[in-house]
C-alpha positions as CSV (number, residue, x, y, z in Angstrom):
1,M,28.0,5.8,-21.6
2,R,25.6,4.8,-18.7
3,R,24.4,7.8,-16.8
4,Q,22.4,8.2,-13.5
5,S,19.1,7.8,-15.3
6,T,19.9,4.2,-16.1
7,M,21.2,1.3,-14.0
8,D,23.4,-1.5,-15.2
9,M,22.3,-4.6,-13.3
10,T,24.9,-7.0,-14.8
11,E,27.5,-6.0,-12.1
12,G,27.3,-5.9,-8.3
13,A,25.5,-7.8,-5.5
14,P,22.2,-9.1,-6.9
15,L,20.0,-8.6,-3.8
16,R,21.2,-5.1,-3.2
17,L,20.6,-4.2,-6.8
18,L,17.2,-5.7,-6.8
19,S,16.3,-4.0,-3.5
20,V,17.4,-0.6,-4.7
21,F,15.6,-1.0,-8.0
22,A,12.4,-2.5,-6.4
23,L,11.9,0.1,-3.7
24,P,10.8,2.9,-6.0
25,L,8.6,0.3,-7.8
26,L,7.1,-0.7,-4.5
27,I,6.3,2.9,-3.5
28,G,4.9,3.6,-7.0
29,N,2.8,0.5,-7.0
30,I,1.4,1.3,-3.6
31,F,0.4,4.8,-4.9
32,Q,-1.0,3.2,-8.0
33,Q,-3.2,1.0,-5.8
34,A,-4.2,4.1,-3.9
35,Y,-6.1,5.0,-7.1
36,N,-8.4,2.0,-6.5
37,L,-8.3,2.4,-2.7
38,A,-9.4,6.1,-2.9
39,D,-12.2,5.2,-5.3
40,S,-13.4,2.3,-3.1
41,M,-13.2,4.2,0.2
42,I,-14.8,7.3,-1.0
43,V,-17.5,5.5,-3.1
44,G,-18.2,3.0,-0.3
45,Q,-18.4,5.5,2.5
46,M,-20.2,8.3,0.6
47,L,-22.4,6.3,-1.8
48,G,-22.9,3.0,0.1
49,A,-22.2,-0.7,-0.4
50,N,-24.2,-1.0,-3.6
51,A,-22.1,1.7,-5.3
52,L,-18.9,-0.1,-4.0
53,A,-20.2,-3.3,-5.4
54,A,-20.8,-1.6,-8.8
55,V,-17.2,-0.4,-8.9
56,G,-15.9,-3.8,-7.9
57,A,-18.0,-5.6,-10.5
58,T,-16.0,-3.9,-13.3
59,G,-12.5,-4.8,-11.9
60,S,-12.0,-8.2,-13.5
61,I,-13.3,-7.3,-16.9
62,S,-11.3,-4.1,-17.0
63,F,-8.2,-6.1,-16.1
64,L,-9.0,-8.3,-19.1
65,F,-8.9,-5.4,-21.6
66,F,-5.9,-3.8,-19.9
67,S,-4.0,-7.1,-20.0
68,L,-3.9,-7.1,-23.8
69,F,-1.8,-4.0,-24.3
70,N,0.0,-4.5,-21.0
71,G,1.4,-7.8,-22.2
72,I,2.6,-6.4,-25.4
73,S,4.1,-3.4,-23.6
74,G,5.9,-6.0,-21.3
75,G,7.3,-7.7,-24.3
76,C,8.7,-4.4,-25.6
77,G,10.3,-3.8,-22.2
78,I,12.0,-7.2,-22.2
79,V,13.5,-6.7,-25.6
80,T,14.8,-3.3,-24.6
81,A,16.4,-4.7,-21.4
82,Q,18.1,-7.4,-23.3
83,Y,19.6,-5.0,-25.8
84,F,20.6,-2.7,-22.9
85,G,22.4,-5.6,-21.2
86,A,24.1,-6.5,-24.5
87,R,25.2,-2.9,-24.8
88,K,23.7,-2.3,-28.2
89,E,22.7,1.3,-27.7
90,D,21.4,2.0,-31.2
91,R,19.1,-1.0,-30.9
92,V,17.9,0.3,-27.6
93,R,16.8,3.6,-29.2
94,L,15.1,1.8,-32.0
95,C,13.2,-0.2,-29.3
96,I,12.0,3.0,-27.7
97,V,10.5,4.2,-31.0
98,N,9.1,0.9,-32.1
99,S,7.6,0.2,-28.7
100,A,5.8,3.5,-28.8
101,C,4.1,2.5,-32.1
102,I,3.2,-1.0,-30.9
103,T,1.8,0.2,-27.5
104,L,-0.2,3.1,-29.0
105,G,-1.8,0.9,-31.7
106,S,-2.7,-1.9,-29.3
107,S,-4.2,0.4,-26.7
108,L,-6.4,2.3,-29.2
109,L,-7.8,-1.0,-30.6
110,T,-8.3,-2.5,-27.1
111,G,-9.9,0.6,-25.7
112,L,-12.4,0.9,-28.6
113,I,-13.4,-2.8,-28.4
114,A,-13.8,-2.6,-24.7
115,F,-15.9,0.5,-24.7
116,L,-18.4,-1.0,-27.2
117,M,-18.7,-4.3,-25.3
118,V,-19.3,-2.9,-21.8
119,P,-23.1,-3.4,-21.4
120,T,-23.0,-6.8,-23.0
121,V,-20.1,-8.2,-20.9
122,L,-21.5,-6.9,-17.6
123,S,-24.9,-8.6,-18.5
124,W,-23.1,-11.9,-19.3
125,M,-21.5,-11.7,-15.9
126,G,-24.9,-11.6,-14.1
127,T,-24.3,-8.2,-12.6
128,P,-27.4,-7.5,-10.3
129,P,-29.9,-5.1,-11.8
130,E,-29.7,-2.7,-8.9
131,I,-26.0,-1.9,-9.5
132,L,-25.9,-2.4,-13.3
133,P,-26.3,1.3,-14.3
134,D,-23.5,2.4,-12.1
135,A,-21.3,-0.5,-13.2
136,I,-21.8,0.5,-16.9
137,V,-20.9,4.1,-16.3
138,Y,-17.8,3.3,-14.3
139,M,-16.5,0.7,-16.7
140,R,-17.2,2.9,-19.8
141,M,-15.1,5.7,-18.3
142,T,-12.4,3.2,-17.4
143,T,-12.2,1.6,-20.9
144,A,-12.2,5.1,-22.5
145,S,-9.0,5.8,-20.5
146,V,-7.1,2.8,-21.9
147,P,-4.9,4.9,-24.3
148,L,-4.2,7.4,-21.5
149,I,-3.1,4.6,-19.2
150,A,-1.0,3.2,-22.0
151,V,1.1,6.4,-22.1
152,Y,2.3,5.9,-18.6
153,N,2.8,2.1,-19.0
154,Y,4.9,2.7,-22.1
155,A,7.1,5.4,-20.5
156,S,7.6,3.4,-17.3
157,S,8.3,0.1,-19.0
158,M,11.0,1.7,-21.2
159,Q,12.6,3.5,-18.2
160,R,12.5,0.3,-16.1
161,A,14.1,-1.6,-18.9
162,L,17.0,0.9,-18.7
163,G,17.3,0.5,-15.0
164,D,15.4,3.7,-14.0
165,S,12.7,2.9,-11.5
166,R,12.6,6.3,-9.9
167,T,11.3,8.7,-12.5
168,P,7.9,7.1,-13.0
169,L,7.5,7.1,-9.3
170,Y,7.7,10.9,-8.9
171,F,4.9,11.5,-11.3
172,L,2.8,8.7,-10.0
173,V,2.9,10.1,-6.5
174,L,1.9,13.5,-7.7
175,S,-1.0,12.1,-9.8
176,C,-2.2,9.9,-6.9
177,L,-2.4,12.9,-4.6
178,L,-4.4,14.7,-7.4
179,N,-6.6,11.7,-7.7
180,V,-7.6,11.7,-4.0
181,G,-8.4,15.5,-4.2
182,L,-10.4,15.1,-7.4
183,D,-12.3,12.1,-5.9
184,L,-13.4,14.2,-3.0
185,L,-14.3,17.1,-5.2
186,F,-16.2,15.2,-7.9
187,V,-17.9,12.7,-5.6
188,G,-18.2,14.6,-2.3
189,V,-18.8,18.2,-3.6
190,F,-20.2,17.9,-7.1
191,R,-22.1,14.7,-6.4
192,L,-21.1,13.0,-9.6
193,G,-21.3,9.5,-8.2
194,V,-19.2,6.7,-9.7
195,F,-18.8,8.8,-12.8
196,G,-16.8,11.4,-10.8
197,A,-14.6,8.7,-9.2
198,A,-13.8,7.3,-12.6
199,L,-13.1,10.8,-14.1
200,A,-10.7,11.6,-11.2
201,T,-8.7,8.4,-11.9
202,M,-8.6,9.1,-15.6
203,L,-7.3,12.6,-15.3
204,S,-4.7,11.6,-12.7
205,Q,-3.3,8.8,-14.8
206,L,-3.1,11.0,-17.8
207,L,-0.9,13.4,-15.8
208,A,1.4,10.5,-14.6
209,G,1.9,9.4,-18.2
210,L,2.6,12.7,-19.8
211,G,4.8,13.8,-17.0
212,S,6.9,10.7,-17.0
213,L,7.3,10.8,-20.8
214,W,8.3,14.4,-20.8
215,Y,11.0,13.8,-18.2
216,A,12.3,10.8,-20.1
217,F,12.9,12.9,-23.3
218,R,14.5,15.7,-21.2
219,H,16.8,13.6,-19.0
220,N,17.3,10.0,-20.2
221,P,20.2,9.8,-22.8
222,Y,18.5,6.9,-24.6
223,F,15.5,9.1,-25.4
224,N,17.8,11.4,-27.4
225,L,16.8,10.1,-30.8
226,S,18.2,11.0,-34.2
227,K,16.5,10.6,-37.6
228,K,17.9,7.1,-38.1
229,H,16.1,5.8,-35.0
230,L,12.7,7.0,-36.2
231,A,12.0,3.9,-38.3
232,L,10.1,0.7,-37.9
233,D,12.4,-2.3,-37.4
234,A,11.0,-5.7,-38.4
235,E,13.3,-7.6,-36.1
236,I,12.4,-5.6,-33.0
237,I,8.7,-5.8,-33.8
238,R,8.9,-9.5,-34.2
239,S,10.8,-10.0,-31.0
240,A,8.5,-7.7,-29.0
241,L,5.4,-9.5,-30.3
242,R,7.0,-12.9,-29.9
243,L,7.4,-12.1,-26.2
244,G,4.5,-9.7,-25.7
245,L,1.7,-11.7,-27.2
246,P,2.2,-14.7,-24.9
247,L,2.3,-12.3,-22.0
248,A,-0.9,-10.7,-23.2
249,L,-2.4,-14.2,-23.6
250,Q,-1.3,-15.1,-20.1
251,W,-2.8,-12.0,-18.5
252,S,-5.9,-12.3,-20.6
253,M,-6.5,-15.9,-19.3
254,I,-5.9,-14.7,-15.8
255,A,-8.4,-11.9,-16.4
256,I,-10.9,-14.3,-17.9
257,S,-10.5,-16.5,-14.8
258,T,-11.1,-13.6,-12.4
259,T,-14.1,-12.5,-14.5
260,A,-15.5,-16.1,-14.1
261,L,-14.9,-15.9,-10.4
262,Q,-16.6,-12.5,-10.2
263,T,-19.6,-14.1,-11.8
264,V,-19.7,-16.6,-8.9
265,V,-19.4,-13.7,-6.5
266,N,-22.3,-11.9,-8.2
267,S,-24.5,-14.9,-7.6
268,F,-24.2,-14.4,-3.8
269,G,-25.6,-10.8,-4.0
270,P,-24.4,-7.3,-3.1
271,T,-23.1,-8.1,0.4
272,A,-20.7,-10.8,-0.9
273,M,-19.8,-8.5,-3.8
274,A,-19.0,-5.6,-1.4
275,A,-16.9,-7.9,0.8
276,Y,-15.1,-9.3,-2.2
277,T,-14.4,-5.9,-3.5
278,A,-12.9,-4.7,-0.2
279,T,-10.8,-7.8,0.2
280,N,-9.6,-7.6,-3.4
281,R,-8.5,-4.0,-2.9
282,L,-6.6,-4.9,0.2
283,E,-4.9,-7.9,-1.4
284,Q,-4.0,-5.8,-4.4
285,L,-2.1,-3.7,-1.9
286,V,-0.6,-6.8,-0.2
287,Q,0.7,-8.0,-3.6
288,Q,2.6,-4.9,-4.3
289,P,5.9,-6.0,-2.7
290,F,5.7,-9.2,-4.7
291,G,4.8,-7.3,-7.9
292,S,7.6,-4.9,-7.4
293,M,10.2,-7.6,-7.0
294,S,8.7,-9.3,-10.1
295,M,9.3,-6.2,-12.2
296,A,12.8,-5.8,-10.7
297,M,13.6,-9.5,-11.5
298,S,12.3,-9.1,-15.1
299,T,14.6,-6.2,-15.7
300,Y,17.5,-7.8,-13.9
301,S,17.0,-11.1,-15.7
302,G,16.6,-9.4,-19.1
303,Q,19.8,-7.4,-18.7
304,N,21.8,-10.4,-17.4
305,K,20.4,-12.7,-20.1
306,G,21.6,-10.1,-22.7
307,A,25.0,-10.1,-21.0
308,G,25.1,-13.9,-20.9
309,K,25.4,-14.0,-17.1
310,L,23.0,-16.8,-16.2
311,E,24.5,-17.6,-12.8
312,R,23.7,-14.1,-11.7
313,I,20.0,-14.8,-12.6
314,R,20.0,-17.9,-10.4
315,T,21.6,-16.1,-7.4
316,G,19.1,-13.2,-7.7
317,Y,16.2,-15.6,-7.9
318,R,17.3,-17.4,-4.7
319,D,17.9,-14.2,-2.7
320,S,14.7,-12.5,-3.8
321,L,12.6,-15.5,-3.1
322,L,13.8,-15.7,0.5
323,A,13.0,-12.0,0.9
324,M,9.5,-12.5,-0.4
325,F,8.9,-15.4,2.0
326,A,9.6,-13.0,4.8
327,V,7.1,-10.5,3.4
328,A,4.5,-13.1,3.1
329,G,4.9,-14.1,6.8
330,G,4.4,-10.5,7.9
331,M,1.3,-10.0,5.7
332,L,-0.1,-13.2,7.1
333,M,0.1,-11.9,10.7
334,I,-1.5,-8.6,9.8
335,M,-4.5,-10.2,8.1
336,Q,-5.1,-12.8,10.8
337,F,-5.3,-10.1,13.5
338,F,-6.5,-6.9,11.8
339,G,-8.3,-8.1,8.6
340,G,-11.8,-7.1,9.8
341,R,-10.6,-3.6,10.8
342,L,-9.1,-3.1,7.4
343,V,-12.3,-4.1,5.7
344,G,-14.0,-1.5,7.8
345,L,-12.0,1.2,6.0
346,F,-14.2,0.6,3.0
347,V,-17.7,0.0,4.3
348,S,-19.6,0.6,7.5
349,E,-22.1,-2.4,7.2
350,P,-21.3,-4.9,9.9
351,D,-22.2,-8.0,7.8
352,V,-19.8,-6.9,5.1
353,I,-17.0,-6.3,7.6
354,A,-17.5,-9.7,9.3
355,L,-17.6,-11.6,6.0
356,G,-14.5,-9.7,4.6
357,G,-12.5,-10.1,7.8
358,Q,-13.0,-13.9,7.9
359,A,-12.2,-14.1,4.2
360,L,-8.8,-12.5,4.7
361,K,-8.0,-15.0,7.3
362,I,-8.5,-17.7,4.7
363,T,-6.6,-16.2,1.8
364,S,-3.6,-15.0,3.9
365,L,-2.7,-18.6,4.5
366,F,-1.7,-18.8,0.8
367,Y,0.4,-15.6,0.6
368,V,3.7,-17.5,0.4
369,F,2.6,-18.9,-3.0
370,L,2.2,-15.3,-4.2
371,G,5.9,-14.8,-3.5
372,V,6.8,-17.9,-5.6
373,I,4.5,-16.8,-8.5
374,Y,5.8,-13.2,-8.8
375,V,9.5,-13.8,-8.3
376,T,9.5,-16.8,-10.7
377,R,7.3,-15.0,-13.2
378,G,9.8,-12.1,-13.2
379,V,12.7,-14.3,-14.0
380,L,11.0,-16.3,-16.7
381,N,9.6,-13.3,-18.4
382,G,12.9,-11.5,-18.3
383,I,14.8,-14.4,-20.0
384,G,12.1,-14.5,-22.7
385,D,10.4,-17.8,-21.8
386,A,7.2,-17.2,-23.9
387,F,5.9,-20.7,-23.4
388,F,5.8,-20.3,-19.7
389,S,3.3,-17.4,-20.1
390,F,0.9,-19.8,-21.8
391,I,1.4,-22.5,-19.1
392,N,0.8,-20.0,-16.3
393,G,-2.3,-18.6,-17.9
394,I,-3.8,-22.1,-18.3
395,V,-3.2,-23.0,-14.6
396,E,-4.9,-19.7,-13.5
397,I,-7.9,-20.1,-15.7
398,T,-8.3,-23.8,-14.7
399,G,-8.1,-22.9,-11.0
400,R,-10.6,-20.0,-11.0
401,I,-13.1,-21.7,-13.2
402,G,-12.8,-25.3,-12.2
403,L,-12.4,-25.0,-8.4
404,P,-15.6,-23.0,-7.8
405,L,-17.6,-25.6,-9.7
406,L,-16.1,-28.4,-7.6
407,L,-16.5,-26.6,-4.3
408,L,-20.0,-25.4,-4.9
409,N,-21.2,-28.8,-6.2
410,L,-19.4,-31.1,-3.9
411,T,-19.3,-29.2,-0.6
412,S,-21.6,-27.0,1.4
413,I,-19.1,-24.2,2.1
414,G,-21.2,-21.7,0.0
415,V,-19.8,-18.2,-0.1
416,W,-16.5,-19.2,1.4
417,S,-15.7,-21.0,-1.9
418,I,-14.9,-17.6,-3.4
419,W,-11.8,-17.0,-1.2
420,I,-10.8,-20.7,-0.9
421,T,-10.7,-20.7,-4.7
422,A,-8.4,-17.7,-4.8
423,G,-6.0,-19.3,-2.3
424,L,-5.9,-22.7,-4.0
425,T,-5.3,-21.1,-7.4
426,W,-2.3,-19.2,-6.0
427,M,-1.0,-22.5,-4.8
428,L,-1.4,-24.3,-8.1
429,A,0.1,-21.3,-10.1
430,G,3.0,-21.1,-7.6
431,L,3.9,-24.8,-8.0
432,S,3.7,-24.6,-11.8
433,C,6.0,-21.5,-11.8
434,F,8.6,-23.2,-9.7
435,L,8.6,-26.4,-11.8
436,R,9.1,-24.3,-15.0
437,Y,12.0,-22.5,-13.3
438,A,13.5,-25.8,-12.2
439,Y,13.3,-27.0,-15.9
440,W,15.0,-23.9,-17.1
441,R,17.8,-24.2,-14.5
442,K,18.4,-27.8,-15.4
443,K,18.3,-27.0,-19.2
444,T,20.9,-24.2,-19.0
445,G,23.1,-25.9,-16.5
446,R,25.0,-24.4,-13.6
447,G,27.7,-22.0,-14.7
448,E,26.7,-21.7,-18.3
449,S,27.1,-18.2,-19.8
450,G,26.1,-18.4,-23.5
451,R,25.9,-14.7,-24.2
452,P,23.7,-14.2,-27.2
453,D,24.8,-12.2,-30.3
454,K,21.3,-10.8,-30.6
455,A,18.6,-10.1,-28.0
456,K,16.1,-12.0,-30.1
457,E,18.0,-15.2,-29.4
458,A,17.1,-14.9,-25.7
């Protein structure tokens, strides 16, 4: 029987369900980004632009390592949502156990490899010598926390698959408040520098993961496991890896492309690096409504795919896409008029503020494509379109690596090529996402149900 700690998204008005489900995700994602914002503001204001540049230089490569186990965790969540939609409750409980094993193993392996490769990778990226020591310290702390972050990602992905987007939020809010307090303590009082900022984030994320997992076992009926559920299931593992590995590949290619773009940023020196870090942090916040709707659409599509209700997926896609267009318009206006002031929250240097403010005026023109990317990605991931993940990754890596080469060699726009590249890459990725969705819609046909007998067939 479905209880309050789960949500059945196969019945009811699609946009209302998606909005109710996405709102806690949005609040949680904003608080999640507050980890980075708190680090950046405190580091930038207390330690200066060079320290902020050191923190920013690690972002793209950290994302690369996190994407490996995040993709696999995402595959686990999709399989769980499809079994939930098909009302196969024993299979859902087996998914919970098998997903824990898969996520733990992938995070330990990823974290170890990342920790060992830190100095080499940062050197490959051309990190300036004056910020390299701080960058190494910050990134080594970040990579050591990969298994800790995996605990929260696992718990939240399982709960979202079952329609519970609220529980992870509560613990995330608590840990975010703790993170800000520890940042001020470690950096401002104990003078631990970027090490203190990373330590504060690590401890806070561990709290979020353990708290969310504890609550799930106490209150979610699907976490009430019996002995028969404590077993490895080859079918579930194959399905999770079949969907998760392409997701990991997709996110890895996106991460590689952002790492390549960070290398271009590094070539322009600390001022450009600090401006890029500030605009990145702001645009990570901008993307949270899109990301929240994407996660909601993934769960919604997975459950309805499992139930064989494909027309509901199409209706949900249309409604959520229109909602995200409205969000993109609002964000565009904010960045056009207040971008410079927002950059000033991170740094006090006038040249960095001027550069970052103008950069936001460029990238905000492309926000509408972020809406297309995230909503479409949520649908296609939810229905288990593994090949799309590969296509999307190829487009992103082509844009972020190829476009800077063209812009720098064929034009004289210089540092502005960084942010023009970001916007044009969003446009290319958005168009490829929409074309793939149009192909799926044509292939399935309007009104087709085709409820699968097994979630793996999705």
